[in-house]
Steps between C-alpha positions, in 0.01 A plus 500: 500500500620193318812498716285484814293214358810318394660541844180381670485200273863415574434534869202257484714248319772520763245467785348196332838334455587572860175347627559188290842456660343499846233240414601172641423211277308214665703188535350196325343251746663164552321192374404396857356845576312503174357150568395607853330814363315297236390237758364777725313653206365152402385441860315840506338422169403152634330661798324751274392215273363299795314809624351564160397134463329516841317817395399334174359195681308716748351711218410187313328358806314826556383499138381142531315577823340804327384281214350245734327770703355663188383158371335428835328843508381442138350159599334663801348769282369242260366284780352770724482812279124473455432475874345847522242443227411160645444662839262740327306211340453292816218711643307435173550127552374538856193688391415246231534220757273691743245553223493125431475418872208733553307435180227242463575200275201559279620853407614497132774756566684263737622289211652803325664615827645152554643494144649849550652395832648182346648699211658747740637223725647309202669819375648565843615140516692549169696775679582283801216598734357221707246522790599394847294196601388566857222254596350504849720320747824612336761598757536882516830610343584872537719478194191430279203603711380825655283446805196733488316361803525222758200278571461265795442156356449164668494302175820659349855465631637825646707705256337357190305676222128504551387720211657685209389860441723564200716255300873535499708475185853396406702637207767255388561352848496853661209612717306763313218548746441315830163333562283686747369246744314430827707300750366255759591545866412289808151574628 
């Protein structure tokens, strides 16, 4: 058995030596070829570097745009985030104003209703809510007014506000609720 292993081992050594004889050794490159090869590699790396720099700049710009967008959304939330609760409070304001309009001046409760209304309005003002001033004769503006009816009027210009059914309100320069109005038309 040992003889067979020995013979096999000898055979492997001879085969290995024969294969090494057939391997052609690579000739060393000339200096000009080596310089050309290095210049090509440098140019490829330069293109890769420029591409990576461009990607970096784009990602940086995207990140900056994202930051600005998030900041703007945050400001919007702070400015208009309480819009829903304010919309729920406005009917209470309307009802207090109606109560004052329909009550007699000598009623002792009127003073308390007025104080309550003023407190509510001052609280709303702290949060940026302001009423739309719409006196009679104001030109009708569909951006701020909602026409409920039209009334023929000889003493009012056509397309002007005659009467206000319900006040409109602004929230930080944004329309919260349009004023419901009567609009004059030619008789």
